[in-house]
Structures are given as C-alpha cells and as structure tokens.
C-alpha positions as CSV (number, residue, x, y, z in Angstrom):
1,M,0.0,0.0,0.0
2,K,2.8,2.4,0.9
3,K,4.5,1.7,-2.4
4,K,1.3,2.5,-4.3
5,I,1.0,5.8,-2.4
6,V,4.7,6.7,-3.1
7,W,4.1,5.8,-6.8
8,V,1.0,8.0,-7.1
9,A,2.8,10.9,-5.3
10,M,5.7,10.6,-7.7
11,S,3.4,10.5,-10.7
12,L,1.5,13.6,-9.6
13,M,4.8,15.4,-8.9
14,A,6.1,14.5,-12.4
15,L,2.8,15.7,-13.9
16,F,3.1,19.0,-11.9
17,V,6.7,19.6,-13.0
18,A,5.8,18.8,-16.6
19,S,2.9,21.2,-16.5
20,C,5.1,23.9,-15.0
21,Q,7.7,23.4,-17.7
22,E,5.0,23.7,-20.4
23,D,3.5,26.8,-18.8
24,D,6.8,28.8,-18.4
25,Y,7.1,29.9,-22.0
26,Q,6.8,33.4,-20.7
27,N,10.3,33.1,-19.2
28,V,11.9,33.2,-22.6
29,I,11.2,37.0,-22.3
30,P,14.0,38.7,-20.4
31,K,12.8,40.4,-17.2
32,N,14.5,43.7,-18.3
33,V,12.1,44.3,-21.2
34,I,10.8,47.9,-21.5
35,A,7.4,47.0,-23.0
36,L,5.3,43.9,-22.7
37,A,1.8,43.2,-24.2
38,A,-0.4,40.2,-23.7
39,V,-2.8,39.1,-26.6
40,D,-5.7,36.8,-26.0
41,A,-6.2,35.7,-29.6
42,V,-9.4,33.7,-28.8
43,A,-11.0,36.8,-27.3
44,M,-9.9,39.2,-30.2
45,D,-12.6,40.8,-32.3
46,E,-12.9,40.1,-36.0
47,G,-10.1,41.6,-38.1
48,N,-7.4,39.6,-36.3
49,D,-6.1,37.4,-39.0
50,F,-2.9,36.2,-37.2
51,A,-4.7,33.2,-35.7
52,A,-6.3,32.4,-39.0
53,Q,-3.0,32.5,-40.9
54,W,-1.0,30.5,-38.3
55,K,-3.8,28.1,-37.2
56,D,-2.0,25.0,-38.4
57,S,1.4,26.1,-37.1
58,G,1.3,24.3,-33.7
59,I,0.9,27.6,-31.8
60,D,-1.4,27.1,-28.8
61,F,-3.9,30.0,-29.3
62,A,-5.7,29.1,-26.1
63,S,-2.6,30.5,-24.3
64,K,-1.7,34.2,-24.4
65,I,0.7,35.5,-27.0
66,Y,3.2,38.0,-25.7
67,L,4.8,40.9,-27.6
68,F,7.7,42.8,-26.1
69,E,10.5,45.3,-26.7
70,L,14.0,44.9,-25.5
71,P,16.2,47.8,-24.2
72,D,18.1,47.9,-27.5
73,G,14.9,48.5,-29.4
74,T,14.4,45.0,-30.8
75,F,10.8,43.8,-30.9
76,G,9.8,40.2,-30.0
77,L,7.0,37.7,-29.8
78,S,6.7,34.7,-27.4
79,A,4.1,32.0,-27.7
80,R,3.4,28.5,-26.4
81,L,3.6,25.6,-28.9
82,D,1.4,22.6,-28.7
83,D,3.7,20.7,-31.0
84,E,7.3,21.5,-32.0
85,G,7.2,19.0,-34.8
86,K,4.0,20.5,-36.2
87,M,5.7,24.0,-36.4
88,E,8.6,22.5,-38.2
89,E,6.3,20.8,-40.7
90,W,4.2,23.9,-41.2
91,I,7.3,26.1,-41.9
92,A,8.5,23.5,-44.5
93,Q,5.1,23.8,-46.2
94,Q,5.2,27.6,-46.1
95,S,8.8,27.8,-47.4
96,G,7.7,27.2,-50.9
97,K,5.6,30.4,-50.8
98,G,8.7,32.5,-50.1
99,D,7.8,33.9,-46.7
100,F,9.9,31.4,-44.7
101,E,13.4,30.1,-45.1
102,P,13.8,26.3,-44.4
103,V,14.3,25.3,-40.8
104,V,17.9,24.9,-39.5
105,K,18.9,23.3,-36.2
106,R,21.4,24.9,-33.9
107,R,22.1,24.2,-30.2
108,D,19.1,21.9,-29.9
109,A,16.7,24.5,-31.2
110,C,15.0,25.1,-34.6
111,F,15.3,28.3,-36.5
112,S,13.8,30.0,-39.5
113,F,13.9,33.5,-41.1
114,Y,10.5,35.1,-41.8
115,K,9.9,37.7,-44.5
116,N,13.6,38.6,-44.5
117,A,13.2,40.5,-41.2
118,W,12.2,38.2,-38.3
119,V,14.3,35.4,-36.8
120,M,12.1,32.6,-35.4
121,G,13.4,30.1,-32.8
122,F,11.6,27.3,-31.1
123,Q,12.3,24.4,-28.8
124,G,9.8,22.2,-26.9
125,H,6.8,24.3,-26.0
126,R,8.7,27.6,-26.4
127,L,8.6,29.9,-29.5
128,V,10.5,33.2,-29.8
129,V,10.5,35.7,-32.7
130,L,12.9,38.7,-32.8
131,G,13.3,41.5,-35.3
132,P,13.4,43.4,-37.5
133,V,16.9,42.4,-38.5
134,V,18.9,42.3,-41.7
135,P,19.8,38.9,-43.2
136,S,23.5,39.3,-42.2
137,Q,22.4,39.4,-38.5
138,Q,20.6,36.0,-38.5
139,A,23.4,34.0,-36.9
140,Q,23.9,36.5,-34.1
141,V,20.2,36.7,-33.4
142,Q,19.9,32.9,-33.4
143,L,22.4,32.7,-30.6
144,K,20.5,35.3,-28.7
145,I,17.2,33.4,-29.1
146,S,19.0,30.1,-28.2
147,D,19.9,31.7,-24.8
148,M,16.4,33.0,-24.3
149,L,14.9,29.6,-24.9
150,R,17.0,28.3,-22.0
151,Q,16.0,31.0,-19.5
152,D,14.4,30.1,-16.2
153,K,12.4,32.1,-13.7
154,E,15.4,33.9,-12.4
155,Q,16.1,35.4,-15.8
156,G,12.6,35.5,-17.2
157,V,9.7,38.0,-16.9
158,K,7.1,35.6,-15.5
159,A,7.7,36.4,-11.8
160,S,8.3,40.1,-12.3
161,R,6.2,43.0,-11.1
162,M,5.8,44.0,-14.8
163,M,4.0,40.7,-15.5
164,T,1.9,41.1,-12.3
165,A,0.8,44.5,-13.5
166,L,0.0,43.0,-16.9
167,D,-2.1,40.2,-15.5
168,S,-4.2,42.6,-13.5
169,L,-5.4,44.4,-16.6
170,G,-7.4,41.6,-18.4
171,G,-9.0,42.2,-21.8
172,P,-8.0,40.8,-25.2
173,V,-5.0,43.1,-25.5
174,A,-3.1,44.5,-22.5
175,L,0.1,46.5,-22.3
176,V,2.6,47.6,-19.7
177,A,5.6,49.7,-20.9
178,Q,8.2,52.2,-19.7
179,V,7.2,55.6,-21.1
180,S,10.8,55.9,-22.3
181,A,10.0,53.1,-24.7
182,L,7.8,55.3,-26.7
183,P,9.0,57.7,-29.4
184,E,10.2,60.9,-27.6
185,K,7.8,63.2,-29.5
186,L,4.8,61.1,-28.4
187,T,5.6,60.9,-24.7
188,A,4.0,64.3,-23.8
189,P,0.6,63.0,-22.5
190,F,2.2,60.4,-20.4
191,T,4.6,62.7,-18.6
192,L,2.1,65.4,-17.5
193,G,2.2,65.7,-13.8
194,A,5.5,63.9,-13.2
195,P,8.1,65.9,-11.3
196,K,10.4,67.7,-13.7
197,D,13.5,66.0,-12.4
198,C,11.9,62.5,-12.7
199,D,13.9,59.8,-14.3
200,P,11.8,58.7,-17.4
201,A,12.6,55.1,-16.5
202,Q,10.4,55.6,-13.4
203,L,7.3,56.3,-15.5
204,W,5.2,53.4,-16.7
205,L,2.1,53.0,-18.9
206,S,-0.6,50.4,-18.3
207,A,-3.4,50.1,-20.8
208,T,-5.8,47.9,-22.7
209,A,-6.6,48.1,-26.4
210,Q,-9.4,47.2,-28.8
211,A,-10.2,48.0,-32.5
212,R,-13.3,49.4,-34.1
213,D,-13.8,51.1,-37.5
214,S,-10.1,50.7,-38.3
215,I,-9.2,52.6,-35.2
216,V,-7.2,51.1,-32.3
217,K,-8.3,52.7,-29.1
218,I,-5.9,52.3,-26.1
219,T,-7.3,53.2,-22.7
220,G,-4.8,53.5,-19.9
221,E,-2.9,55.6,-17.3
222,T,0.7,56.5,-16.4
223,F,1.9,55.1,-13.0
224,S,5.2,54.8,-11.1
225,Y,6.5,52.3,-8.6
226,N,7.9,55.3,-6.7
227,K,5.1,56.4,-4.3
228,H,5.9,60.1,-4.5
229,I,5.9,60.2,-8.3
230,N,2.7,58.0,-8.5
231,G,1.0,60.4,-6.1
232,E,1.8,63.4,-8.3
233,L,0.5,61.6,-11.4
234,K,-2.8,60.7,-9.6
235,K,-3.2,64.4,-8.5
236,A,-2.5,65.7,-12.0
237,S,-5.0,63.3,-13.6
238,Q,-7.8,65.3,-11.8
239,V,-7.0,68.4,-13.8
240,F,-8.4,66.8,-17.0
241,R,-12.2,67.2,-17.6
242,P,-14.5,65.5,-20.1
243,M,-14.1,67.1,-23.6
244,T,-17.0,68.7,-25.4
245,G,-15.6,67.5,-28.8
246,R,-15.1,71.1,-30.1
247,Y,-11.9,70.2,-31.9
248,A,-12.5,66.5,-32.5
249,G,-12.9,67.2,-36.2
250,N,-9.5,68.9,-36.5
251,V,-7.4,65.8,-35.8
252,S,-7.6,64.2,-39.3
253,Q,-4.9,64.6,-42.0
254,P,-2.7,66.5,-42.5
255,V,-2.2,66.3,-38.8
256,V,0.2,63.4,-37.8
257,F,-0.7,63.4,-34.1
258,S,-2.8,65.5,-31.8
259,I,-3.2,66.0,-28.0
260,L,-6.7,66.9,-26.9
261,T,-8.2,67.7,-23.4
262,N,-10.5,70.0,-21.5
263,V,-8.9,72.0,-18.7
264,Q,-8.9,75.2,-16.6
265,G,-5.7,77.0,-17.8
266,D,-4.3,78.0,-14.4
267,Q,-4.4,74.4,-13.3
268,F,-3.0,73.0,-16.6
269,L,-0.2,75.5,-17.1
270,P,2.0,74.1,-14.2
271,L,1.7,70.6,-15.7
272,L,2.9,71.9,-19.1
273,K,5.8,73.8,-17.6
274,G,6.9,70.5,-15.9
275,S,6.8,68.5,-19.1
276,K,10.0,68.6,-21.1
277,S,8.2,66.9,-24.1
278,I,5.5,69.6,-24.3
279,Q,8.0,72.4,-23.8
280,A,10.1,71.0,-26.7
281,L,7.0,70.9,-29.0
282,L,6.0,74.5,-28.2
283,A,9.6,75.7,-28.6
284,G,9.6,74.0,-32.1
285,M,6.9,76.4,-33.3
286,S,9.4,79.3,-33.0
287,M,6.5,81.5,-31.8
288,K,7.0,85.1,-30.9
289,M,3.9,85.2,-28.8
290,D,3.5,84.7,-25.1
291,V,1.9,81.3,-25.3
292,D,1.8,81.0,-21.5
293,K,-0.7,83.9,-21.3
294,V,-2.9,82.2,-23.8
295,L,-2.8,78.8,-22.0
296,A,-3.4,80.4,-18.6
297,A,-6.7,81.9,-20.1
298,V,-8.0,78.5,-21.3
299,D,-11.3,77.3,-19.9
300,G,-12.6,74.4,-22.1
301,D,-11.4,72.2,-24.9
302,L,-7.8,72.4,-26.1
303,C,-6.2,70.8,-29.2
304,L,-2.5,70.7,-30.1
305,G,-2.0,69.2,-33.5
306,V,1.4,68.4,-35.1
307,S,1.5,68.1,-38.9
308,A,5.3,67.6,-39.3
309,F,8.2,67.2,-37.0
310,S,11.9,66.8,-37.4
311,E,15.1,67.9,-35.6
312,E,15.0,71.2,-37.5
313,K,11.3,72.1,-37.5
314,V,8.0,71.3,-35.9
315,R,4.8,72.3,-37.8
316,M,1.8,72.5,-35.6
317,G,-1.3,74.4,-34.6
318,L,-3.0,75.1,-31.3
319,G,-6.8,75.7,-30.8
320,V,-8.3,76.6,-27.4
321,Q,-11.6,77.7,-25.8
322,L,-11.0,80.7,-23.5
323,G,-12.3,81.8,-20.1
324,N,-11.0,85.3,-20.7
325,T,-9.2,87.3,-23.4
326,G,-6.9,89.3,-21.2
327,F,-4.0,88.9,-23.6
328,K,-5.9,90.6,-26.5
329,G,-4.1,93.9,-26.1
330,Q,-0.8,92.2,-26.8
331,M,-1.8,90.6,-30.1
332,A,-0.8,93.5,-32.3
333,E,2.7,93.3,-30.9
334,W,2.8,89.5,-31.5
335,Q,1.7,90.0,-35.1
336,K,4.5,92.6,-35.6
337,D,7.1,90.1,-34.4
338,A,5.6,87.0,-35.9
339,Q,7.9,85.0,-38.2
340,R,6.9,84.4,-41.7
341,G,4.4,81.5,-42.0
342,F,3.1,82.0,-38.4
343,H,-0.5,83.1,-38.0
344,F,-3.1,83.4,-35.3
345,A,-6.7,84.5,-34.8
346,L,-9.0,85.3,-32.0
347,K,-12.7,84.7,-32.2
348,D,-14.8,86.5,-29.6
349,G,-17.5,84.5,-28.0
350,G,-21.2,85.2,-28.7
351,V,-24.1,84.6,-26.3
352,G,-23.6,81.2,-24.6
353,E,-20.3,80.7,-26.6
354,K,-16.7,80.8,-25.4
355,A,-14.1,82.9,-27.1
356,E,-11.5,80.9,-29.0
357,F,-7.9,81.3,-30.0
358,F,-6.0,79.6,-32.8
359,C,-2.3,79.8,-33.8
360,S,-0.2,77.8,-36.2
361,N,3.1,77.8,-38.2
362,D,1.6,75.6,-40.9
363,E,-0.8,77.1,-43.5
364,A,-2.1,73.6,-44.3
365,L,-3.6,73.1,-40.8
366,P,-7.4,73.7,-40.5
367,S,-8.3,77.0,-38.8
368,F,-11.6,78.4,-37.5
369,P,-14.3,77.4,-37.5
370,P,-13.5,74.0,-36.1
371,I,-14.3,71.2,-38.5
372,A,-17.7,69.6,-37.7
373,D,-17.9,66.0,-38.7
374,N,-20.3,64.3,-36.2
375,A,-20.3,61.1,-38.3
376,S,-16.6,60.6,-38.2
377,P,-15.6,57.3,-36.4
378,L,-12.5,59.1,-35.0
379,R,-14.7,61.8,-33.5
380,Q,-16.9,59.2,-31.9
381,Q,-13.9,57.6,-30.3
382,L,-13.0,60.9,-28.6
383,A,-16.5,61.7,-27.2
384,G,-16.5,62.3,-23.4
385,E,-12.8,61.5,-22.9
386,R,-10.6,63.6,-20.7
387,L,-7.2,63.5,-22.3
388,C,-6.4,61.9,-25.7
389,L,-3.4,61.4,-28.0
390,V,-4.5,60.7,-31.6
391,M,-2.0,59.3,-34.2
392,N,-3.0,59.2,-37.9
393,L,-1.2,56.2,-39.6
394,E,-2.9,56.4,-43.0
395,G,-1.2,58.2,-45.9
396,Q,1.8,59.4,-43.7
397,D,5.3,59.6,-45.2
398,N,6.9,58.4,-42.0
399,D,8.9,55.2,-41.6
400,Y,8.1,54.8,-37.9
401,L,4.3,55.2,-38.5
402,Q,4.4,52.8,-41.4
403,M,6.2,50.2,-39.3
404,A,3.6,50.7,-36.5
405,R,0.8,50.1,-39.0
406,D,2.5,47.0,-40.4
407,M,3.0,45.5,-36.9
408,L,-0.6,46.2,-35.8
409,K,-2.2,44.7,-39.0
410,P,-1.9,41.0,-38.0
411,L,-3.8,41.7,-34.8
412,F,-6.3,44.5,-35.8
413,G,-6.4,44.4,-39.6
414,D,-5.9,47.7,-41.5
415,V,-5.4,50.5,-39.0
416,S,-6.0,54.1,-40.0
417,A,-5.4,55.7,-36.5
418,I,-4.5,55.1,-32.9
419,V,-6.3,56.8,-30.1
420,Y,-4.9,56.8,-26.6
421,A,-7.4,57.9,-23.9
422,L,-6.7,58.5,-20.2
423,K,-8.5,55.9,-18.1
C-alpha cells in the first residue's frame, strides 16, 4: 500500500513539474524588457487574421501570446507551442511560398527566417521571434534566441512586477511599458504631472486596447512604482475634464498626431511647464507670442496638432476655448514680431459661446471654424474622454508610423489611426 502511495505521489509530482515546464514559455522573455503586451487571440474581435494565418502552425492559441520590446529597441514575440514538430512541418510547407526560409537546427533549437526581417526560434513548447533584423544578423540573433529559450524564472519575466501589472489588466490586449520606450515626440501626454527631475525610467504606462472602424483605441494611465511620483501623477489626472468635442474634427490629416483635453488653464499650465516633451513641442513652433498667457486663459477644450516634426522644424497648430481674453491687447505686438508663416486668430464668444484662439506655423492646418464631422468614427472615439493622443497612420510619409501600421495589422487588420485615452 505504501509503495502505491509513493508511486502515485511521484506520478503527480512528475505531472506537476511537466505542466510547469509547459507553462513557463513566458520566461523566454527577459525580465529587463521595456514594453510587454499580452494578446488573447481567442477573445480578439474580427479583423485579427494572425490566428487564422497561423492556425496549423502548432501555436497554442488558447494560451496568451506576448509581444515585447528589448532595451536595444528589438521587438519580439513569445508563444506557447502545442507541438514543436507541427511547427517544423508547417514552416516546411510555407517555405515554398517565399515567406519562410527552411528550418535549420542549432544548439538543440530550430530556426527560420520570416519575411527577410524576423528570426524565429523554437524548442519544446517555447517559441520566440525577434526583429526586425537584416539577413546578415541572422546567426547573431539565433544565438540570442537560443539563450532566451534556456532562460528560467530567475532570468525571465514571468515572476516580475511587470507581469503582475499586466495580468491585473485583463482584456483581449493588455500593455505595460516604460514611457521611455515610446518615441520621444509622443511621450507628452504620459509625462504630464510627473516631477520635472523625474527619471523617465520611473514612468510606466498600463493600458488595454481594442479595435473598431479601423481605429485602435488604447485606454490607460501612467503610473510609477515610486510612491511620491505616483501620487503626483494621480493628482495631475484630476485636472483633465471631459471634452465637449469642439476640436475633434480637427485631428484628421494632414495632422500626424494631436493632443486633446479640456482644462482650466491656471491648473493646466503648471503641468505643461513641468513637461519637457510639451515644452520641446512648443519651442519647435518658433513663436514670438506669449503662449503661457494664452494657455493660462484656457477654460474648455484644447487641441494641439502636429503636422510635421523633425530635428529642424515642428509644424503645428493650437486651438483653445477661452475663459478670458486678457491677452488681447498684446496681439498687435505679436503680429508685428511673428515669423513668416506664423499666423493666429481670436474669435470673440457670442451669447452662450466661449471665445476661441488659434495659432499655427503651418498654412495647411485647419483653422476656424472647427471642423464639424459628427459622423466621423474618429470623432466618436473621442467623445467624453478627458485626455487623448491621436495618431494618424494612413497616408503618412513616415517610416516609424508605417512600421507601426504593419505591426498592428496582423492583430487588428488595417489600422488608420491610434487613439490613446486617459483611463
């Protein structure tokens, strides 16, 4: 009888160990990643064709798929395999179509090169994809993936606080990332309220995402593991009020990205002064006006739209609803000093209407009156939100935006815009 009990106990232990080994595919992801997303392919809305295209590959779509970014800027994917042999057979079938190179074996793992940009490595129940890389880097990246496939809980992300934060979000797509992982020009909404001397590595974004009408909407918030910084961020979030949608029609092309909110200027201005990203944007306009006086007078919706940005020049426009026009007497002086191409306008408020101010250094940007397009899917996504960042991906001559669109397509289909909304 004792022998039977011991045999049963050993069998259960073996099953437990085996199940743990099968469930630790997340640990191929290094714990120092700067961005981590979890995708529940089964719960995804229609438009996600990744699962359909890879359904016979051996990937276990009942388990979450993870997307990540390494500190060096490399992007990656981690998934659990039901069957390593099935993946090898599937790649062999796909190789004839030109997307995959034939499987090669190295250090007990299998490798392939996908679309001349992504190195795939798999072993047992673990799959890793890294890229984009040039063909000459294949061997180097294969060695890196080989090491990742051998990682345990000490090296992997599974037991990290980043994974804990990610697991708490739920939803078909969830994301946790360092704010510093985002392109510098787009970090402005995520740094508002953080102390000016704050290390960017201490700021994190947690969010969920879903797609509708070719628009990916991300709802989230900035947080910090530092209690003081996190407290300041929470306090700052109370400054933002639900938008009326006054400038929601002004965020389409030629605007590349926009920041929209509804605020009381005297409460908002200190947040702007503490944001290096916003200050850099405003400085890029090369304005000769006292923008602080305008922003202090805001009481209502605000839209900051950028139509072009580079190291040399930022082309943008600012539209605001006003609580007062105390700066009106200085406008003649501003006009005298305005650089060529810079223009502004003040619209006095009528009965029951707020006065409005608009300025821009790009003639192509829409001016007053604000564009009214109530049927626009993009406008509908902004309704009632407190703080939004809108990125237009369609028709933009920008390598980064095109790459973002290409990477989102397998999950969400064709994406025309991304909307981030403060939770």
